Backbone as JSON Lines, residues from 0, in Angstrom:
{"i":0,"aa":"M","n":[384.79,109.37,102.94],"ca":[383.49,108.71,102.88],"c":[382.9,108.58,104.26]}
{"i":1,"aa":"T","n":[383.7,108.5,105.21],"ca":[383.21,108.43,106.56],"c":[382.59,109.71,106.98]}
{"i":2,"aa":"E","n":[383.1,110.79,106.48],"ca":[382.53,112.09,106.81],"c":[381.18,112.25,106.19]}
{"i":3,"aa":"D","n":[381.09,111.76,104.95],"ca":[379.77,111.89,104.3],"c":[378.74,111.03,105.02]}
{"i":4,"aa":"N","n":[379.23,109.92,105.44],"ca":[378.29,109.03,106.13],"c":[377.91,109.6,107.47]}
{"i":5,"aa":"L","n":[378.85,110.27,108.13],"ca":[378.54,110.8,109.41],"c":[377.7,112.04,109.31]}
{"i":6,"aa":"N","n":[377.95,112.81,108.27],"ca":[377.19,114.05,108.12],"c":[375.69,113.78,107.99]}
{"i":7,"aa":"P","n":[375.31,112.87,107.18],"ca":[373.84,112.63,107.15],"c":[373.34,112.12,108.47]}
{"i":8,"aa":"K","n":[374.14,111.32,109.13],"ca":[373.67,110.83,110.4],"c":[373.56,111.96,111.38]}
{"i":9,"aa":"E","n":[374.6,112.86,111.33],"ca":[374.53,113.99,112.23],"c":[373.36,114.87,111.87]}
{"i":10,"aa":"G","n":[373.18,114.97,110.56],"ca":[372.01,115.77,110.15],"c":[370.73,115.17,110.65]}
{"i":11,"aa":"E","n":[370.66,113.87,110.64],"ca":[369.46,113.21,111.15],"c":[369.31,113.46,112.61]}
{"i":12,"aa":"L","n":[370.49,113.44,113.31],"ca":[370.42,113.69,114.73],"c":[370.05,115.11,114.99]}
{"i":13,"aa":"Q","n":[370.48,115.96,114.14],"ca":[370.13,117.35,114.3],"c":[368.65,117.55,114.06]}
{"i":14,"aa":"E","n":[368.13,116.83,113.16],"ca":[366.69,117.0,112.89],"c":[365.87,116.52,114.04]}
{"i":15,"aa":"T","n":[366.35,115.54,114.76],"ca":[365.55,114.98,115.82],"c":[365.84,115.59,117.16]}
{"i":16,"aa":"A","n":[367.2,115.84,117.4],"ca":[367.56,116.25,118.73],"c":[367.81,117.74,118.84]}
{"i":17,"aa":"A","n":[368.47,118.31,117.79],"ca":[368.86,119.71,117.9],"c":[367.67,120.58,117.75]}
{"i":18,"aa":"P","n":[367.35,121.37,118.74],"ca":[366.22,122.27,118.64],"c":[366.57,123.46,117.78]}
{"i":19,"aa":"S","n":[365.73,123.93,117.02],"ca":[365.88,125.09,116.15],"c":[364.54,125.73,116.0]}
{"i":20,"aa":"P","n":[364.56,126.98,115.74],"ca":[363.26,127.64,115.56],"c":[362.5,127.07,114.41]}
{"i":21,"aa":"E","n":[363.25,126.68,113.35],"ca":[362.52,126.1,112.24],"c":[362.07,124.7,112.58]}
{"i":22,"aa":"G","n":[362.84,124.01,113.44],"ca":[362.45,122.65,113.83],"c":[361.29,122.63,114.77]}
{"i":23,"aa":"D","n":[360.95,123.8,115.43],"ca":[359.81,123.81,116.34],"c":[358.5,123.7,115.56]}
{"i":24,"aa":"Q","n":[358.48,124.2,114.36],"ca":[357.25,124.14,113.56],"c":[356.88,122.71,113.21]}
{"i":25,"aa":"P","n":[357.79,121.88,112.77],"ca":[357.39,120.48,112.58],"c":[357.0,119.82,113.85]}
{"i":26,"aa":"E","n":[357.58,120.28,115.01],"ca":[357.15,119.69,116.26],"c":[355.71,120.03,116.54]}
{"i":27,"aa":"V","n":[355.28,121.25,116.12],"ca":[353.87,121.61,116.27],"c":[353.02,120.8,115.32]}
{"i":28,"aa":"A","n":[353.63,120.43,114.21],"ca":[352.88,119.59,113.26],"c":[352.71,118.19,113.75]}
{"i":29,"aa":"Q","n":[353.54,117.77,114.72],"ca":[353.41,116.41,115.26],"c":[352.06,116.19,115.89]}
{"i":30,"aa":"P","n":[351.49,117.1,116.68],"ca":[350.13,116.84,117.15],"c":[349.14,116.67,116.03]}
{"i":31,"aa":"E","n":[349.46,117.31,114.88],"ca":[348.56,117.08,113.74],"c":[348.61,115.63,113.32]}
{"i":32,"aa":"V","n":[349.73,115.0,113.49],"ca":[349.81,113.57,113.18],"c":[348.96,112.79,114.15]}
{"i":33,"aa":"A","n":[348.78,113.29,115.36],"ca":[347.94,112.62,116.35],"c":[346.46,112.8,116.08]}
{"i":34,"aa":"E","n":[346.1,113.58,115.06],"ca":[344.68,113.79,114.72],"c":[343.97,112.49,114.41]}
{"i":35,"aa":"P","n":[344.59,111.5,113.78],"ca":[343.88,110.23,113.64],"c":[343.44,109.68,114.96]}
{"i":36,"aa":"E","n":[344.22,109.97,116.04],"ca":[343.77,109.5,117.34],"c":[342.48,110.19,117.74]}
{"i":37,"aa":"V","n":[342.32,111.45,117.37],"ca":[341.07,112.14,117.65],"c":[339.96,111.61,116.77]}
{"i":38,"aa":"A","n":[340.36,111.17,115.59],"ca":[339.33,110.61,114.68],"c":[338.85,109.26,115.13]}
{"i":39,"aa":"E","n":[339.58,108.6,116.03],"ca":[339.15,107.29,116.52],"c":[337.78,107.35,117.16]}
{"i":40,"aa":"P","n":[337.45,108.37,117.97],"ca":[336.07,108.42,118.45],"c":[335.08,108.51,117.32]}
{"i":41,"aa":"E","n":[335.5,109.12,116.18],"ca":[334.57,109.16,115.03],"c":[334.27,107.75,114.55]}
{"i":42,"aa":"V","n":[335.24,106.85,114.66],"ca":[334.98,105.46,114.29],"c":[333.97,104.86,115.25]}
{"i":43,"aa":"A","n":[334.0,105.31,116.49],"ca":[333.05,104.8,117.47],"c":[331.67,105.39,117.29]}
{"i":44,"aa":"E","n":[331.57,106.51,116.52],"ca":[330.27,107.14,116.32],"c":[329.24,106.2,115.69]}
{"i":45,"aa":"P","n":[329.62,105.35,114.72],"ca":[328.6,104.41,114.24],"c":[328.06,103.55,115.35]}
{"i":46,"aa":"Q","n":[328.92,103.21,116.34],"ca":[328.4,102.41,117.46],"c":[327.38,103.2,118.25]}
{"i":47,"aa":"V","n":[327.68,104.5,118.44],"ca":[326.71,105.33,119.16],"c":[325.44,105.48,118.33]}
{"i":48,"aa":"A","n":[325.61,105.55,117.0],"ca":[324.43,105.68,116.14],"c":[323.63,104.39,116.12]}
{"i":49,"aa":"E","n":[324.32,103.26,116.29],"ca":[323.61,101.99,116.27],"c":[322.74,101.82,117.5]}
{"i":50,"aa":"T","n":[323.19,102.37,118.62],"ca":[322.42,102.19,119.85],"c":[321.05,102.83,119.76]}
{"i":51,"aa":"P","n":[320.89,104.04,119.21],"ca":[319.52,104.55,119.06],"c":[318.75,103.8,118.01]}
{"i":52,"aa":"E","n":[319.46,103.23,117.02],"ca":[318.73,102.51,115.99],"c":[318.12,101.22,116.54]}
{"i":53,"aa":"T","n":[318.76,100.63,117.56],"ca":[318.22,99.4,118.12],"c":[316.82,99.56,118.67]}
{"i":54,"aa":"P","n":[316.5,100.61,119.39],"ca":[315.1,100.75,119.79],"c":[314.19,100.95,118.61]}
{"i":55,"aa":"E","n":[314.72,101.71,117.57],"ca":[313.88,101.85,116.39],"c":[313.59,100.49,115.77]}
{"i":56,"aa":"A","n":[314.6,99.6,115.74],"ca":[314.38,98.26,115.2],"c":[313.48,97.45,116.12]}
{"i":57,"aa":"A","n":[313.54,97.75,117.41],"ca":[312.68,97.02,118.33],"c":[311.25,97.49,118.26]}
{"i":58,"aa":"E","n":[311.04,98.74,117.85],"ca":[309.67,99.26,117.78],"c":[308.79,98.45,116.84]}
{"i":59,"aa":"P","n":[309.23,98.1,115.62],"ca":[308.35,97.26,114.79],"c":[308.13,95.9,115.39]}
{"i":60,"aa":"Q","n":[309.12,95.39,116.16],"ca":[308.9,94.09,116.78],"c":[307.79,94.16,117.82]}
{"i":61,"aa":"V","n":[307.69,95.29,118.54],"ca":[306.64,95.43,119.54],"c":[305.3,95.66,118.87]}
{"i":62,"aa":"T","n":[305.29,96.4,117.78],"ca":[304.02,96.74,117.12],"c":[303.53,95.64,116.21]}
{"i":63,"aa":"E","n":[304.45,94.78,115.7],"ca":[304.05,93.75,114.74],"c":[303.06,92.75,115.3]}
{"i":64,"aa":"P","n":[303.23,92.24,116.56],"ca":[302.26,91.25,117.04],"c":[300.83,91.76,117.05]}
{"i":65,"aa":"P","n":[300.55,92.99,117.57],"ca":[299.15,93.43,117.49],"c":[298.69,93.65,116.07]}
{"i":66,"aa":"E","n":[299.62,94.17,115.19],"ca":[299.2,94.37,113.8],"c":[298.87,93.04,113.15]}
{"i":67,"aa":"A","n":[299.69,92.01,113.46],"ca":[299.39,90.7,112.89],"c":[298.08,90.15,113.41]}
{"i":68,"aa":"A","n":[297.73,90.48,114.66],"ca":[296.46,90.01,115.21],"c":[295.28,90.76,114.61]}
{"i":69,"aa":"E","n":[295.53,92.03,114.2],"ca":[294.44,92.83,113.67],"c":[294.24,92.63,112.17]}
{"i":70,"aa":"T","n":[295.16,91.97,111.51],"ca":[295.03,91.79,110.06],"c":[293.83,90.93,109.74]}
{"i":71,"aa":"P","n":[293.13,91.17,108.63],"ca":[291.98,90.34,108.26],"c":[292.34,88.9,107.98]}
{"i":72,"aa":"E","n":[293.6,88.67,107.55],"ca":[294.01,87.29,107.28],"c":[293.96,86.47,108.56]}
{"i":73,"aa":"A","n":[294.43,87.1,109.69],"ca":[294.38,86.38,110.96],"c":[292.95,86.17,111.41]}
{"i":74,"aa":"A","n":[292.07,87.09,111.08],"ca":[290.66,86.92,111.45],"c":[289.98,85.86,110.6]}
{"i":75,"aa":"E","n":[290.47,85.64,109.38],"ca":[289.86,84.65,108.49],"c":[290.29,83.23,108.83]}
{"i":76,"aa":"T","n":[291.4,83.08,109.53],"ca":[291.9,81.74,109.82],"c":[290.9,80.86,110.56]}
{"i":77,"aa":"P","n":[290.14,81.38,111.57],"ca":[289.13,80.5,112.18],"c":[287.99,80.16,111.26]}
{"i":78,"aa":"E","n":[287.77,80.96,110.2],"ca":[286.67,80.67,109.28],"c":[287.0,79.49,108.35]}
{"i":79,"aa":"V","n":[288.27,79.2,108.16],"ca":[288.65,78.11,107.26],"c":[288.15,76.76,107.78]}
{"i":80,"aa":"P","n":[288.35,76.42,109.07],"ca":[287.77,75.16,109.57],"c":[286.25,75.15,109.5]}
{"i":81,"aa":"Q","n":[285.61,76.3,109.74],"ca":[284.16,76.36,109.66],"c":[283.68,76.08,108.25]}
{"i":82,"aa":"A","n":[284.38,76.66,107.26],"ca":[284.0,76.41,105.87],"c":[284.19,74.95,105.52]}
{"i":83,"aa":"E","n":[285.29,74.37,106.0],"ca":[285.52,72.94,105.74],"c":[284.45,72.09,106.41]}
{"i":84,"aa":"A","n":[284.06,72.48,107.63],"ca":[283.01,71.73,108.33],"c":[281.69,71.82,107.58]}
{"i":85,"aa":"D","n":[281.38,73.03,107.07],"ca":[280.14,73.18,106.3],"c":[280.18,72.34,105.03]}
{"i":86,"aa":"E","n":[281.31,72.35,104.37],"ca":[281.45,71.55,103.14],"c":[281.33,70.06,103.45]}
{"i":87,"aa":"L","n":[281.93,69.64,104.58],"ca":[281.83,68.23,104.97],"c":[280.39,67.86,105.3]}
{"i":88,"aa":"A","n":[279.67,68.77,105.97],"ca":[278.26,68.5,106.29],"c":[277.43,68.39,105.03]}
{"i":89,"aa":"V","n":[277.69,69.27,104.06],"ca":[276.95,69.21,102.78],"c":[277.27,67.91,102.06]}
{"i":90,"aa":"T","n":[278.54,67.51,102.09],"ca":[278.94,66.25,101.43],"c":[278.25,65.05,102.09]}
{"i":91,"aa":"R","n":[278.17,65.07,103.42],"ca":[277.49,63.97,104.11],"c":[276.0,63.93,103.77]}
{"i":92,"aa":"M","n":[275.38,65.1,103.69],"ca":[273.96,65.14,103.32],"c":[273.75,64.59,101.92]}
{"i":93,"aa":"E","n":[274.62,64.99,101.0],"ca":[274.52,64.48,99.63],"c":[274.74,62.98,99.6]}
{"i":94,"aa":"L","n":[275.7,62.5,100.41],"ca":[275.96,61.06,100.47],"c":[274.74,60.31,101.0]}
{"i":95,"aa":"E","n":[274.1,60.85,102.05],"ca":[272.9,60.2,102.58],"c":[271.78,60.2,101.54]}
{"i":96,"aa":"E","n":[271.63,61.3,100.82],"ca":[270.59,61.35,99.79],"c":[270.86,60.32,98.69]}
{"i":97,"aa":"R","n":[272.12,60.23,98.27],"ca":[272.47,59.25,97.22],"c":[272.27,57.82,97.74]}
{"i":98,"aa":"T","n":[272.6,57.61,99.02],"ca":[272.4,56.27,99.59],"c":[270.93,55.9,99.63]}
{"i":99,"aa":"L","n":[270.08,56.87,100.03],"ca":[268.64,56.62,100.05],"c":[268.12,56.37,98.64]}
{"i":100,"aa":"D","n":[268.63,57.14,97.67],"ca":[268.2,56.92,96.29],"c":[268.6,55.54,95.81]}
{"i":101,"aa":"L","n":[269.83,55.13,96.17],"ca":[270.29,53.8,95.78],"c":[269.45,52.71,96.42]}
{"i":102,"aa":"Q","n":[269.14,52.87,97.71],"ca":[268.31,51.88,98.39],"c":[266.91,51.84,97.78]}
{"i":103,"aa":"R","n":[266.39,53.01,97.44],"ca":[265.06,53.05,96.83],"c":[265.07,52.35,95.46]}
{"i":104,"aa":"L","n":[266.11,52.63,94.68],"ca":[266.21,51.97,93.38],"c":[266.38,50.46,93.52]}
{"i":105,"aa":"Q","n":[267.18,50.06,94.52],"ca":[267.37,48.62,94.75],"c":[266.05,47.95,95.14]}
{"i":106,"aa":"A","n":[265.29,48.62,96.02],"ca":[263.99,48.06,96.41],"c":[263.04,48.0,95.22]}
{"i":107,"aa":"E","n":[263.05,49.05,94.4],"ca":[262.18,49.04,93.22],"c":[262.6,47.93,92.26]}
{"i":108,"aa":"F","n":[263.91,47.74,92.12],"ca":[264.38,46.68,91.23],"c":[263.97,45.31,91.74]}
{"i":109,"aa":"L","n":[264.11,45.09,93.07],"ca":[263.71,43.8,93.64],"c":[262.21,43.56,93.46]}
{"i":110,"aa":"N","n":[261.41,44.61,93.68],"ca":[259.97,44.48,93.48],"c":[259.65,44.2,92.02]}
{"i":111,"aa":"Y","n":[260.35,44.89,91.14],"ca":[260.14,44.65,89.7],"c":[260.54,43.22,89.32]}
{"i":112,"aa":"K","n":[261.65,42.75,89.89],"ca":[262.09,41.38,89.6],"c":[261.07,40.36,90.08]}
{"i":113,"aa":"R","n":[260.56,40.56,91.32],"ca":[259.53,39.65,91.83],"c":[258.27,39.7,90.98]}
{"i":114,"aa":"R","n":[257.9,40.92,90.58],"ca":[256.69,41.06,89.77],"c":[256.86,40.38,88.41]}
{"i":115,"aa":"V","n":[258.04,40.51,87.83],"ca":[258.3,39.86,86.54],"c":[258.26,38.34,86.7]}
{"i":116,"aa":"E","n":[258.9,37.84,87.77],"ca":[258.88,36.39,87.99],"c":[257.45,35.89,88.23]}
{"i":117,"aa":"R","n":[256.68,36.66,89.0],"ca":[255.29,36.26,89.25],"c":[254.48,36.29,87.96]}
{"i":118,"aa":"D","n":[254.68,37.33,87.16],"ca":[253.96,37.42,85.89],"c":[254.38,36.3,84.94]}
{"i":119,"aa":"R","n":[255.67,35.99,84.97],"ca":[256.15,34.9,84.1],"c":[255.52,33.57,84.52]}
{"i":120,"aa":"E","n":[255.47,33.33,85.84],"ca":[254.86,32.09,86.34],"c":[253.37,32.06,86.01]}
{"i":121,"aa":"L","n":[252.72,33.22,86.13],"ca":[251.29,33.27,85.81],"c":[251.05,33.01,84.33]}
{"i":122,"aa":"L","n":[251.91,33.57,83.49],"ca":[251.77,33.3,82.06],"c":[251.96,31.83,81.74]}
{"i":123,"aa":"R","n":[252.94,31.23,82.42],"ca":[253.16,29.8,82.19],"c":[251.95,28.98,82.63]}
{"i":124,"aa":"E","n":[251.39,29.33,83.81],"ca":[250.21,28.61,84.29],"c":[249.02,28.82,83.37]}
{"i":125,"aa":"N","n":[248.86,30.06,82.89],"ca":[247.74,30.32,81.98],"c":[247.88,29.52,80.69]}
{"i":126,"aa":"A","n":[249.13,29.47,80.19],"ca":[249.34,28.7,78.96],"c":[249.09,27.21,79.2]}
{"i":127,"aa":"T","n":[249.58,26.71,80.34],"ca":[249.34,25.3,80.67],"c":[247.86,25.02,80.87]}
{"i":128,"aa":"Y","n":[247.2,25.97,81.55],"ca":[245.75,25.81,81.77],"c":[245.0,25.79,80.44]}
{"i":129,"aa":"A","n":[245.38,26.68,79.54],"ca":[244.69,26.73,78.25],"c":[244.89,25.45,77.46]}
{"i":130,"aa":"V","n":[246.06,24.82,77.62],"ca":[246.33,23.58,76.87],"c":[245.66,22.38,77.53]}
{"i":131,"aa":"L","n":[245.7,22.31,78.87],"ca":[245.23,21.11,79.56],"c":[243.74,21.1,79.84]}
{"i":132,"aa":"A","n":[243.11,22.27,79.88],"ca":[241.67,22.31,80.19],"c":[240.85,21.43,79.24]}
{"i":133,"aa":"P","n":[241.07,21.49,77.92],"ca":[240.29,20.62,77.03],"c":[240.61,19.13,77.2]}
{"i":134,"aa":"I","n":[241.87,18.84,77.66],"ca":[242.28,17.44,77.81],"c":[241.57,16.8,78.99]}
{"i":135,"aa":"V","n":[241.07,17.6,79.92],"ca":[240.38,17.05,81.09],"c":[239.21,16.18,80.66]}
{"i":136,"aa":"E","n":[238.5,16.6,79.63],"ca":[237.38,15.8,79.14],"c":[237.86,14.45,78.6]}
{"i":137,"aa":"V","n":[239.01,14.43,77.96],"ca":[239.57,13.16,77.46],"c":[239.91,12.25,78.63]}
{"i":138,"aa":"L","n":[240.47,12.83,79.7],"ca":[240.79,12.04,80.88],"c":[239.52,11.48,81.54]}
{"i":139,"aa":"D","n":[238.42,12.27,81.5],"ca":[237.15,11.75,82.03],"c":[236.69,10.53,81.24]}
{"i":140,"aa":"T","n":[236.86,10.58,79.94],"ca":[236.47,9.44,79.09],"c":[237.3,8.22,79.43]}
{"i":141,"aa":"I","n":[238.61,8.4,79.66],"ca":[239.47,7.27,80.03],"c":[239.02,6.68,81.36]}
{"i":142,"aa":"D","n":[238.63,7.55,82.34],"ca":[238.17,7.04,83.63],"c":[236.87,6.23,83.48]}
{"i":143,"aa":"R","n":[235.95,6.69,82.68],"ca":[234.7,5.94,82.48],"c":[234.97,4.61,81.81]}
{"i":144,"aa":"A","n":[235.94,4.57,80.89],"ca":[236.29,3.31,80.24],"c":[236.88,2.34,81.25]}
{"i":145,"aa":"R","n":[237.64,2.79,82.16],"ca":[238.21,1.92,83.2],"c":[237.12,1.37,84.11]}
{"i":146,"aa":"E","n":[236.08,2.17,84.36],"ca":[235.0,1.71,85.23],"c":[234.25,0.53,84.61]}
{"i":147,"aa":"H","n":[234.17,0.54,83.31],"ca":[233.45,-0.55,82.64],"c":[234.3,-1.81,82.57]}
{"i":148,"aa":"E","n":[235.52,-1.66,82.18],"ca":[236.41,-2.82,82.07],"c":[237.86,-2.35,82.06]}
{"i":149,"aa":"P","n":[238.78,-3.2,82.4],"ca":[240.2,-2.82,82.38],"c":[240.65,-2.48,80.96]}
{"i":150,"aa":"L","n":[241.53,-1.51,80.87],"ca":[242.07,-1.12,79.57],"c":[243.08,-2.14,79.11]}
{"i":151,"aa":"E","n":[243.1,-2.35,77.8],"ca":[244.0,-3.35,77.23],"c":[244.61,-2.82,75.94]}
{"i":152,"aa":"G","n":[245.72,-3.43,75.57],"ca":[246.32,-3.15,74.27],"c":[246.83,-1.73,74.12]}
{"i":153,"aa":"G","n":[246.69,-1.29,72.86],"ca":[247.19,0.05,72.52],"c":[246.43,1.16,73.24]}
{"i":154,"aa":"F","n":[245.11,0.94,73.46],"ca":[244.34,1.96,74.15],"c":[244.89,2.18,75.57]}
{"i":155,"aa":"K","n":[245.27,1.12,76.23],"ca":[245.83,1.23,77.57],"c":[247.15,1.99,77.54]}
{"i":156,"aa":"A","n":[248.0,1.65,76.58],"ca":[249.31,2.32,76.47],"c":[249.14,3.81,76.18]}
{"i":157,"aa":"T","n":[248.18,4.14,75.29],"ca":[247.94,5.55,74.95],"c":[247.4,6.32,76.14]}
{"i":158,"aa":"A","n":[246.48,5.73,76.89],"ca":[245.91,6.39,78.05],"c":[246.97,6.64,79.12]}
{"i":159,"aa":"E","n":[247.79,5.65,79.36],"ca":[248.82,5.81,80.37],"c":[249.85,6.85,79.97]}
{"i":160,"aa":"Q","n":[250.2,6.88,78.67],"ca":[251.16,7.89,78.2],"c":[250.58,9.3,78.32]}
{"i":161,"aa":"L","n":[249.3,9.46,77.98],"ca":[248.66,10.77,78.1],"c":[248.63,11.22,79.56]}
{"i":162,"aa":"E","n":[248.33,10.35,80.46],"ca":[248.3,10.71,81.88],"c":[249.69,11.11,82.39]}
{"i":163,"aa":"R","n":[250.73,10.42,81.88],"ca":[252.09,10.8,82.3],"c":[252.47,12.18,81.77]}
{"i":164,"aa":"V","n":[252.06,12.49,80.56],"ca":[252.41,13.8,79.97],"c":[251.73,14.94,80.73]}
{"i":165,"aa":"V","n":[250.44,14.81,80.98],"ca":[249.73,15.9,81.66],"c":[250.19,16.02,83.11]}
{"i":166,"aa":"S","n":[250.57,14.9,83.71],"ca":[251.09,14.96,85.08],"c":[252.43,15.68,85.1]}
{"i":167,"aa":"G","n":[253.26,15.47,84.07],"ca":[254.54,16.18,83.98],"c":[254.37,17.67,83.78]}
{"i":168,"aa":"L","n":[253.26,18.09,83.17],"ca":[252.98,19.51,82.97],"c":[252.38,20.17,84.2]}
{"i":169,"aa":"G","n":[252.16,19.41,85.27],"ca":[251.67,19.98,86.51],"c":[250.2,19.75,86.78]}
{"i":170,"aa":"L","n":[249.52,18.99,85.93],"ca":[248.1,18.72,86.16],"c":[247.97,17.61,87.2]}
{"i":171,"aa":"V","n":[247.23,17.93,88.27],"ca":[247.08,16.99,89.39],"c":[245.61,16.63,89.51]}
{"i":172,"aa":"K","n":[245.37,15.34,89.65],"ca":[244.0,14.82,89.82],"c":[243.67,14.71,91.31]}
{"i":173,"aa":"F","n":[242.47,15.09,91.69],"ca":[242.06,14.98,93.09],"c":[240.57,14.6,93.14]}
{"i":174,"aa":"G","n":[240.17,14.19,94.35],"ca":[238.79,13.78,94.57],"c":[238.69,12.29,94.8]}
{"i":175,"aa":"E","n":[238.5,11.93,96.07],"ca":[238.38,10.53,96.45],"c":[237.16,10.37,97.36]}
{"i":176,"aa":"V","n":[236.6,9.17,97.31],"ca":[235.47,8.87,98.19],"c":[235.94,8.94,99.64]}
{"i":177,"aa":"G","n":[235.19,9.62,100.48],"ca":[235.55,9.78,101.88],"c":[236.21,11.11,102.19]}
{"i":178,"aa":"D","n":[236.51,11.93,101.15],"ca":[237.09,13.25,101.43],"c":[236.04,14.18,102.04]}
{"i":179,"aa":"A","n":[236.47,15.01,102.98],"ca":[235.57,16.02,103.53],"c":[235.22,17.02,102.44]}
{"i":180,"aa":"F","n":[233.92,17.36,102.39],"ca":[233.48,18.27,101.34],"c":[234.09,19.65,101.54]}
{"i":181,"aa":"D","n":[234.68,20.19,100.45],"ca":[235.28,21.52,100.46],"c":[234.7,22.28,99.28]}
{"i":182,"aa":"P","n":[233.91,23.29,99.53],"ca":[233.27,24.0,98.41],"c":[234.26,24.67,97.47]}
{"i":183,"aa":"N","n":[235.52,24.84,97.92],"ca":[236.52,25.47,97.05],"c":[237.01,24.54,95.95]}
{"i":184,"aa":"I","n":[236.95,23.24,96.21],"ca":[237.46,22.29,95.22],"c":[236.42,21.22,94.83]}
{"i":185,"aa":"H","n":[235.3,21.25,95.5],"ca":[234.26,20.25,95.21],"c":[232.98,20.96,94.74]}
{"i":186,"aa":"E","n":[232.33,20.29,93.85],"ca":[231.01,20.75,93.38],"c":[229.99,19.67,93.75]}
{"i":187,"aa":"A","n":[229.1,20.0,94.68],"ca":[228.11,19.02,95.16],"c":[226.95,18.97,94.16]}
{"i":188,"aa":"L","n":[226.79,17.81,93.54],"ca":[225.68,17.63,92.59],"c":[224.39,17.31,93.33]}
{"i":189,"aa":"S","n":[224.53,16.63,94.47],"ca":[223.31,16.25,95.2],"c":[223.68,15.73,96.58]}
{"i":190,"aa":"H","n":[222.68,15.81,97.51],"ca":[222.79,15.17,98.81],"c":[222.05,13.83,98.74]}
{"i":191,"aa":"I","n":[222.69,12.82,99.22],"ca":[222.06,11.5,99.17],"c":[221.75,10.98,100.57]}
{"i":192,"aa":"G","n":[221.42,11.87,101.46],"ca":[221.0,11.43,102.79],"c":[222.04,11.68,103.84]}
{"i":193,"aa":"T","n":[221.96,10.85,104.89],"ca":[222.85,11.0,106.03],"c":[223.63,9.71,106.24]}
{"i":194,"aa":"D","n":[224.69,9.83,107.01],"ca":[225.53,8.67,107.31],"c":[226.03,8.83,108.73]}
{"i":195,"aa":"G","n":[225.76,7.81,109.54],"ca":[226.17,7.88,110.94],"c":[227.66,7.7,111.13]}
{"i":196,"aa":"E","n":[228.37,7.28,110.12],"ca":[229.8,7.05,110.25],"c":[230.64,8.3,109.98]}
{"i":197,"aa":"V","n":[230.0,9.36,109.52],"ca":[230.76,10.58,109.21],"c":[230.4,11.66,110.23]}
{"i":198,"aa":"E","n":[231.34,12.55,110.46],"ca":[231.12,13.65,111.4],"c":[230.9,14.98,110.68]}
{"i":199,"aa":"V","n":[231.32,15.05,109.4],"ca":[231.12,16.27,108.6],"c":[230.57,15.83,107.26]}
{"i":200,"aa":"T","n":[230.11,16.81,106.49],"ca":[229.64,16.5,105.14],"c":[230.77,15.89,104.35]}
{"i":201,"aa":"T","n":[230.49,14.73,103.75],"ca":[231.55,13.94,103.14],"c":[231.16,13.55,101.72]}
{"i":202,"aa":"C","n":[232.2,13.46,100.86],"ca":[231.98,13.02,99.47],"c":[231.72,11.51,99.5]}
{"i":203,"aa":"K","n":[230.54,11.12,99.05],"ca":[230.19,9.7,99.04],"c":[230.4,9.08,97.68]}
{"i":204,"aa":"V","n":[230.11,9.85,96.63],"ca":[230.28,9.35,95.26],"c":[231.02,10.42,94.46]}
{"i":205,"aa":"I","n":[232.02,10.0,93.62],"ca":[232.77,10.92,92.76],"c":[232.23,10.75,91.35]}
{"i":206,"aa":"A","n":[231.46,11.72,90.91],"ca":[230.94,11.65,89.54],"c":[232.06,11.95,88.54]}
{"i":207,"aa":"K","n":[232.79,13.01,88.77],"ca":[233.94,13.36,87.92],"c":[235.07,13.84,88.83]}
{"i":208,"aa":"A","n":[236.25,13.38,88.53],"ca":[237.41,13.8,89.32],"c":[237.74,15.26,89.03]}
{"i":209,"aa":"G","n":[238.38,15.88,90.0],"ca":[238.8,17.27,89.81],"c":[240.27,17.33,89.41]}
{"i":210,"aa":"Y","n":[240.64,18.46,88.79],"ca":[242.03,18.66,88.36],"c":[242.45,20.09,88.73]}
{"i":211,"aa":"K","n":[243.71,20.21,89.05],"ca":[244.25,21.53,89.37],"c":[245.71,21.6,88.92]}
{"i":212,"aa":"I","n":[246.16,22.84,88.73],"ca":[247.56,23.12,88.39],"c":[248.12,24.01,89.5]}
{"i":213,"aa":"G","n":[248.97,23.44,90.32],"ca":[249.43,24.17,91.48],"c":[248.27,24.36,92.45]}
{"i":214,"aa":"D","n":[247.99,25.64,92.79],"ca":[246.84,25.94,93.65],"c":[245.62,26.35,92.83]}
{"i":215,"aa":"R","n":[245.76,26.36,91.53],"ca":[244.65,26.81,90.67],"c":[243.82,25.6,90.25]}
{"i":216,"aa":"V","n":[242.55,25.69,90.49],"ca":[241.65,24.59,90.15],"c":[241.26,24.71,88.67]}
{"i":217,"aa":"V","n":[241.55,23.65,87.93],"ca":[241.14,23.62,86.52],"c":[239.67,23.26,86.42]}
{"i":218,"aa":"R","n":[239.3,22.26,87.21],"ca":[237.9,21.89,87.29],"c":[237.64,21.28,88.66]}
{"i":219,"aa":"A","n":[236.57,21.73,89.31],"ca":[236.21,21.18,90.62],"c":[235.68,19.76,90.47]}
{"i":220,"aa":"A","n":[235.93,18.97,91.49],"ca":[235.44,17.59,91.47],"c":[233.91,17.6,91.68]}
{"i":221,"aa":"Q","n":[233.2,16.86,90.85],"ca":[231.74,16.77,90.95],"c":[231.42,15.54,91.79]}
{"i":222,"aa":"V","n":[230.72,15.79,92.9],"ca":[230.56,14.72,93.89],"c":[229.1,14.71,94.38]}
{"i":223,"aa":"L","n":[228.74,13.54,94.98],"ca":[227.5,13.38,95.74],"c":[227.9,13.26,97.2]}
{"i":224,"aa":"V","n":[227.23,13.97,98.05],"ca":[227.68,14.07,99.45],"c":[226.61,13.52,100.4]}
{"i":225,"aa":"V","n":[227.05,13.18,101.59],"ca":[226.17,12.74,102.68],"c":[226.46,13.61,103.88]}
{"i":226,"aa":"D","n":[225.44,13.81,104.69],"ca":[225.58,14.62,105.9],"c":[225.68,13.7,107.12]}
{"i":227,"aa":"P","n":[226.28,14.19,108.19],"ca":[226.34,13.35,109.39],"c":[224.95,13.18,109.97]}
{"i":228,"aa":"A","n":[224.69,12.05,110.63],"ca":[223.38,11.74,111.18],"c":[223.12,12.6,112.42]}
């Protein structure tokens, strides 16, 4: 068994160490085993191929900025703020127009309100005037009765109540002896001479008292006047 074991070992040694003509051929094949070493530069070839590709990849980077500047989208970007500014200006104009319309409507409403209030007050005065104008003659009768004698009894109570009612409705009595003559509220029935104690034409006698409602004269006071001396 030792011989068998040695024989293969010797055979192995013979294959490696003992030169033989047939063993020279596998030795020539050994450089063929080194061919992967020659193929190693082929592995490096992608690196060499990558180096020219890098400028190609850099070329779009150099060309892209001008292309991006020349694109219409980049040219439209400044127009967006301009369009927004135009829209804002139009909105402000519309807002001003609506504000003016609102102010105009408010002024018209206030004028309408004042006109309605004035018309309402005028209607009330006209109605009061229409009711109280005939009563003025009754009040004249009461005044003449007082001039003759003091009122007494039920007639006195009725007269005083009537005067309170018409006074509450806004009827005001005016016209006193010694008042300066005013043609707007006085009706001169006659001149009765001159008076050295007066400086202007003065009411000397009150024939009938005058009445008014507010600033509206229901009836002018009928008076006799004197002139200054």
